[in-house]
C-alpha positions as CSV (number, residue, x, y, z in Angstrom):
1,M,31.8,-73.9,-17.2
2,S,30.7,-70.7,-17.3
3,V,30.1,-69.0,-14.4
4,L,27.9,-65.9,-13.0
5,C,29.0,-62.5,-13.3
6,Y,28.6,-60.9,-9.7
7,N,29.0,-57.0,-11.6
8,K,26.1,-54.4,-10.8
9,G,23.5,-54.7,-13.0
10,C,24.8,-57.0,-15.5
11,G,23.8,-61.0,-13.6
12,Q,24.8,-62.7,-16.7
13,R,26.9,-66.1,-16.9
14,F,30.2,-66.2,-19.0
15,D,32.8,-68.4,-19.5
16,P,36.0,-67.6,-17.5
17,E,38.7,-68.5,-20.1
18,N,36.5,-66.0,-22.9
19,N,36.5,-63.2,-20.8
20,P,36.9,-59.9,-23.4
21,A,37.5,-56.5,-21.6
22,D,34.7,-55.2,-22.2
23,G,31.9,-57.7,-22.6
24,C,30.2,-56.5,-19.5
25,T,27.3,-53.5,-18.9
26,Y,27.0,-52.9,-15.3
27,H,27.3,-49.9,-12.7
28,P,30.1,-49.2,-10.7
29,G,28.0,-46.7,-8.7
30,V,25.8,-48.0,-5.6
31,P,21.9,-47.8,-5.7
32,V,20.4,-44.6,-4.7
33,F,16.4,-44.1,-3.2
34,H,15.7,-40.9,-2.5
35,D,12.2,-39.1,-2.7
36,A,10.6,-42.2,-4.3
37,L,13.2,-42.3,-7.0
38,K,15.3,-45.1,-7.9
39,G,18.9,-44.9,-9.6
40,W,22.7,-45.6,-9.7
41,S,24.9,-43.0,-8.7
42,C,26.9,-43.4,-11.4
43,C,24.0,-42.3,-13.8
44,K,21.6,-39.5,-14.2
45,R,18.2,-41.7,-14.8
46,R,15.5,-42.1,-12.2
47,T,12.7,-43.9,-12.2
48,T,10.0,-44.4,-9.5
49,D,8.8,-48.2,-10.6
50,F,11.3,-50.8,-9.0
51,S,11.0,-53.1,-12.1
52,D,12.2,-50.0,-14.3
53,F,15.0,-49.7,-11.5
54,L,16.7,-53.3,-12.5
55,S,16.1,-53.4,-15.9
56,I,18.6,-49.7,-16.1
57,V,21.5,-50.5,-18.7
58,G,24.9,-50.4,-17.0
59,C,27.1,-47.1,-17.8
60,T,30.1,-48.4,-17.9
61,K,32.2,-51.6,-19.9
62,G,34.7,-54.0,-18.8
63,P,35.4,-57.6,-18.1
64,H,32.9,-60.0,-16.1
65,N,33.5,-60.3,-12.6
66,K,33.1,-63.7,-10.6
67,E,33.9,-63.0,-7.2
68,K,31.1,-62.6,-5.0
69,P,30.9,-59.2,-3.1
70,P,31.5,-59.4,0.7
71,E,28.1,-60.1,3.0
72,P,27.7,-56.8,5.1
73,V,28.7,-57.7,8.8
74,K,25.7,-58.4,11.2
75,P,26.0,-56.9,14.6
76,D,26.7,-59.9,16.8
77,V,24.3,-59.7,20.1
78,T,26.1,-60.9,23.1
79,S,24.6,-62.2,26.4
80,S,25.2,-59.2,28.2
81,G,23.6,-56.9,25.4
82,E,26.4,-55.0,24.3
83,K,27.1,-55.0,20.9
84,K,30.4,-55.3,19.0
85,G,32.0,-51.7,17.9
86,T,30.2,-49.6,15.0
87,D,33.5,-49.8,12.5
88,D,32.6,-53.8,12.7
89,Q,29.2,-52.5,11.1
90,K,29.5,-50.1,8.8
91,P,29.2,-51.7,5.1
92,K,31.9,-52.4,2.9
93,F,31.4,-49.3,0.3
94,N,31.1,-45.3,-0.3
95,E,28.1,-43.7,1.0
96,Y,26.6,-41.1,-1.7
97,I,23.7,-38.6,0.0
98,I,21.8,-36.4,-2.2
99,S,20.1,-34.5,-1.4
100,A,16.9,-31.9,-2.6
101,P,17.5,-28.4,-3.2
102,K,16.5,-26.2,-0.6
103,P,13.0,-24.7,-1.4
104,Q,12.7,-20.5,-1.7
105,E,11.6,-18.7,1.2
106,A,8.5,-17.4,0.7
107,I,8.3,-13.6,1.2
108,C,6.3,-12.2,3.5
109,R,3.2,-9.7,2.4
110,P,4.2,-6.1,3.2
111,S,1.8,-3.3,5.0
112,P,-0.6,-1.9,2.6
113,D,-0.3,1.2,4.5
114,E,3.8,1.4,3.2
115,P,4.7,4.8,1.7
116,V,3.8,5.2,-2.0
117,V,6.0,5.8,-5.3
118,R,5.3,7.7,-8.3
119,L,6.3,5.2,-11.1
120,Q,8.2,6.7,-13.6
121,H,6.4,6.8,-16.9
122,K,7.6,6.3,-20.7
123,V,5.7,8.3,-23.3
124,S,5.8,7.0,-26.8
125,A,6.4,9.1,-30.1
126,S,3.1,7.6,-31.1
127,L,0.9,9.2,-28.0
128,K,3.2,12.6,-28.7
129,Q,2.2,12.9,-32.2
130,A,-1.6,12.0,-31.6
131,L,-1.7,14.5,-29.0
132,E,-0.2,17.0,-31.2
133,K,-2.8,16.8,-34.0
134,L,-5.5,16.9,-30.6
135,K,-4.4,20.4,-29.9
136,L,-4.3,21.6,-33.3
137,S,-8.0,20.5,-33.8
138,E,-8.5,21.8,-30.4
139,N,-7.9,25.1,-31.1
140,V,-9.1,25.0,-34.2
141,A,-12.7,24.2,-32.5
142,E,-12.3,26.8,-29.9
143,I,-12.1,29.6,-32.4
144,K,-15.2,28.3,-34.2
145,E,-17.0,28.2,-30.9
146,E,-16.2,31.5,-30.2
147,E,-17.5,33.1,-33.2
148,S,-21.1,31.1,-32.8
149,D,-23.1,29.8,-29.8
150,E,-25.4,27.5,-31.6
151,I,-24.9,24.0,-30.6
152,K,-24.2,21.5,-33.4
153,I,-26.9,18.9,-34.2
154,G,-25.4,15.6,-33.1
155,T,-24.0,17.2,-29.9
156,S,-24.4,14.5,-27.1
157,C,-25.5,15.1,-24.0
158,K,-22.8,15.3,-21.0
159,N,-24.7,14.2,-18.1
160,G,-23.8,11.2,-17.0
161,G,-25.3,8.1,-18.8
162,C,-27.3,10.2,-20.7
163,T,-26.9,8.7,-24.2
164,K,-29.2,11.7,-26.2
165,S,-27.6,13.7,-28.7
166,Y,-29.2,17.2,-29.7
167,D,-31.1,17.5,-32.7
168,G,-32.3,20.4,-33.0
169,P,-34.4,22.9,-30.1
170,A,-36.8,20.0,-29.7
171,S,-34.0,18.2,-27.7
172,D,-34.5,21.1,-25.1
173,K,-38.1,20.1,-24.2
174,E,-36.9,16.6,-23.7
175,T,-36.9,15.1,-20.3
176,C,-33.3,13.5,-19.7
177,S,-32.5,10.5,-18.1
178,Y,-29.5,10.5,-16.3
179,H,-26.8,9.6,-13.1
180,A,-26.3,12.4,-10.9
181,G,-22.9,10.2,-9.8
182,F,-20.2,8.7,-10.6
183,P,-19.3,5.3,-11.8
184,I,-17.6,2.8,-9.4
185,F,-15.3,-0.4,-10.3
186,H,-15.2,-2.5,-7.3
187,E,-14.0,-6.5,-7.2
188,G,-15.0,-6.7,-10.4
189,M,-18.6,-5.1,-10.4
190,K,-19.9,-1.8,-11.6
191,Y,-22.3,0.9,-10.9
192,W,-23.1,4.0,-10.1
193,S,-22.9,6.0,-7.1
194,C,-26.0,7.2,-7.0
195,C,-28.3,3.7,-7.3
196,K,-26.2,1.0,-7.2
197,K,-27.7,-0.9,-9.1
198,K,-24.6,-3.7,-9.8
199,T,-23.4,-5.1,-12.7
200,S,-20.3,-7.2,-13.9
201,D,-21.0,-6.5,-17.4
202,F,-19.3,-3.2,-19.2
203,N,-22.2,-3.2,-21.8
204,A,-25.3,-3.8,-19.3
205,F,-23.4,-1.0,-17.3
206,L,-23.0,1.8,-20.3
207,S,-26.9,1.1,-20.9
208,Q,-28.1,1.6,-17.5
209,E,-31.1,3.8,-17.5
210,G,-30.9,7.1,-15.6
211,C,-32.1,7.1,-12.0
212,A,-33.1,11.1,-12.1
213,K,-34.4,13.3,-14.3
214,G,-33.2,16.9,-15.5
215,T,-32.7,18.9,-18.4
216,H,-29.8,17.9,-21.0
217,L,-26.6,19.6,-20.7
218,W,-25.3,20.1,-24.3
219,R,-22.4,22.3,-23.3
220,K,-19.6,21.7,-20.4
221,K,-20.0,24.9,-17.8
222,D,-16.7,26.8,-17.3
223,D,-16.3,25.9,-13.9
224,E,-16.8,21.7,-14.4
225,G,-14.1,19.4,-13.1
226,K,-13.4,16.7,-15.5
227,K,-15.7,13.6,-16.4
228,V,-15.1,11.4,-14.7
229,V,-15.8,8.1,-16.9
230,P,-15.5,3.7,-16.5
231,C,-12.4,2.4,-19.0
232,R,-12.2,-1.0,-19.8
233,F,-8.8,-2.6,-18.8
234,D,-7.1,-6.1,-19.0
235,W,-4.1,-7.9,-17.5
236,H,-1.8,-10.9,-18.4
237,Q,1.8,-12.0,-17.0
238,T,4.4,-13.6,-17.7
239,G,7.4,-15.2,-15.9
240,T,8.7,-12.2,-14.0
241,Q,5.9,-9.2,-14.5
242,V,2.4,-8.2,-14.3
243,I,1.4,-6.0,-17.3
244,L,-2.2,-4.2,-16.6
245,S,-3.4,-2.8,-19.9
246,I,-5.6,0.4,-19.4
247,Y,-7.8,1.2,-23.1
248,S,-7.8,5.0,-22.0
249,K,-7.0,6.9,-26.0
250,N,-5.1,9.9,-25.8
251,A,-4.0,10.2,-22.4
252,I,-2.2,13.1,-21.3
253,P,1.0,12.8,-19.6
254,E,1.3,15.4,-17.8
255,Q,-2.1,15.4,-15.9
256,S,-1.8,11.0,-15.9
257,Y,-0.2,9.3,-13.3
258,V,0.6,6.0,-11.0
259,D,1.0,5.7,-7.4
260,A,2.4,2.1,-6.0
261,N,3.6,0.7,-3.2
262,S,4.7,-3.2,-2.8
263,T,0.8,-4.1,-2.5
264,T,-1.5,-1.4,-3.9
265,L,-2.1,0.6,-7.2
266,D,-3.4,4.3,-7.0
267,I,-3.9,5.0,-10.7
268,H,-5.1,8.1,-11.9
269,I,-5.6,9.1,-16.2
270,V,-7.0,11.5,-17.8
271,F,-7.2,11.1,-21.3
272,E,-9.2,12.2,-24.8
273,G,-9.1,16.3,-23.0
274,E,-11.9,16.0,-20.7
275,K,-12.5,12.4,-19.4
276,E,-11.5,10.9,-16.3
277,F,-10.3,7.5,-14.6
278,D,-9.5,6.8,-11.1
279,Q,-8.8,3.1,-9.7
280,K,-7.4,1.9,-6.9
281,I,-6.3,-1.8,-6.5
282,S,-5.1,-4.2,-4.0
283,L,-2.5,-6.1,-5.9
284,W,-2.6,-10.2,-5.5
285,G,1.3,-10.5,-5.1
286,V,4.1,-8.5,-4.1
287,I,5.6,-5.8,-7.0
288,D,8.9,-4.2,-6.8
289,V,8.4,-0.4,-7.3
290,S,11.6,0.3,-8.1
291,K,11.8,-2.1,-11.7
292,S,8.2,-1.3,-12.4
293,V,7.1,1.5,-15.3
294,V,4.7,2.9,-17.0
295,N,4.4,2.9,-20.6
296,M,2.0,5.7,-22.4
297,M,0.5,5.0,-26.1
298,A,-1.8,6.3,-28.2
299,A,-4.0,3.7,-27.6
300,K,-3.3,2.5,-24.0
301,I,-1.3,2.9,-21.4
302,E,0.7,-0.2,-20.0
303,V,1.7,-0.6,-16.2
304,A,4.5,-3.2,-16.6
305,M,5.0,-4.1,-12.9
306,K,8.0,-6.4,-11.8
307,K,7.5,-9.9,-9.5
308,S,9.0,-9.3,-6.2
309,E,9.0,-13.7,-6.6
310,A,8.9,-15.5,-9.6
311,M,5.3,-17.2,-8.9
312,S,2.2,-17.1,-11.1
313,W,-0.7,-15.2,-9.7
314,A,-4.2,-16.5,-9.7
315,R,-5.3,-13.1,-10.4
316,L,-5.2,-9.1,-10.5
317,D,-6.4,-8.0,-7.2
318,L,-6.5,-9.5,-3.8
319,P,-9.7,-10.5,-2.5
320,P,-10.9,-8.6,0.9
321,P,-10.8,-10.9,3.6
322,V,-14.2,-12.8,4.9
323,P,-15.5,-11.3,8.2
324,P,-16.0,-13.9,10.8
325,P,-19.6,-15.0,11.0
326,K,-21.5,-13.4,13.9
327,E,-22.7,-15.1,17.3
328,N,-26.4,-14.5,16.0
329,E,-25.5,-16.4,13.1
330,K,-23.7,-19.0,14.7
331,K,-26.5,-19.7,16.9
332,Q,-28.8,-20.0,13.9
333,E,-26.6,-22.6,12.1
334,D,-26.3,-24.5,15.0
335,T,-29.9,-24.6,15.9
336,D,-30.9,-25.5,12.3
337,S,-28.7,-28.1,12.2
338,E,-29.9,-29.7,15.4
339,E,-33.9,-29.1,14.1
340,E,-32.5,-31.3,10.7
341,T,-31.0,-34.3,12.6
342,E,-34.3,-34.4,14.9
């Protein structure tokens, strides 16, 4: 005569006279239900579906068990409202409490006004070689210029935004269309300080027609500073770092630097002899300045910033806060909504 096996997870019928030592596959542990997950304390498999939980195959082999487990003791309510002792009401099995790991505490964003530190920079061998060659070619060019004051054919105009080149004496009579201001890159927009015609496309910015008229400048004046120019940059991230790539060719290490604190970058790069690039960035996340470094190469500069917390950045820069609407604007919105309702 077959009887029912009461081992957890088995539920089969068996013959008590034919009950081998490994005939039953069951769970010796107890059911665990936590955060919508269901499983057994004796094995690691978890599922959210109750039917799938019931069909989890046992993790232990042994003989079938025909003894029914004792029912949980229910409390008897007396007429006076008193209950029996709590010790008698406890279940007859060991209780397992499984808690989820504590979430990592978010780092408070430091103030952007905290002191800045100049990041350590490493100069690659390729950049050193390129600068040596550039220095030799500059020395030869200076000697030739001293020997002759003649302007070479193909010399580009030094005025900002002008794309004309010297084709001969007739070029001196042409009107130069240029930008008297300096380039500005802010919040993804590019424009000149003198006319403020904004665009997000870099090629469109370079092709903007000058807003001032004058004569071409074929030679840079001795008392002039370096020419502020735009420079393309991009960024990517890993689990622990954010890498900012600035495509400035042949940067001069002695005149270039990156100052930073936990939330801001101040970039100043002098490259190709007379070009200068400046950029200030309010970072989206928080960085560890002590573990961040600037790698200077012949074709570009990489600012490797160590993340203070292992999280993904949505973007490189932090957008400025949106100012609250003024009272007059709020009143106008309320008036418009009332008119629409009517």
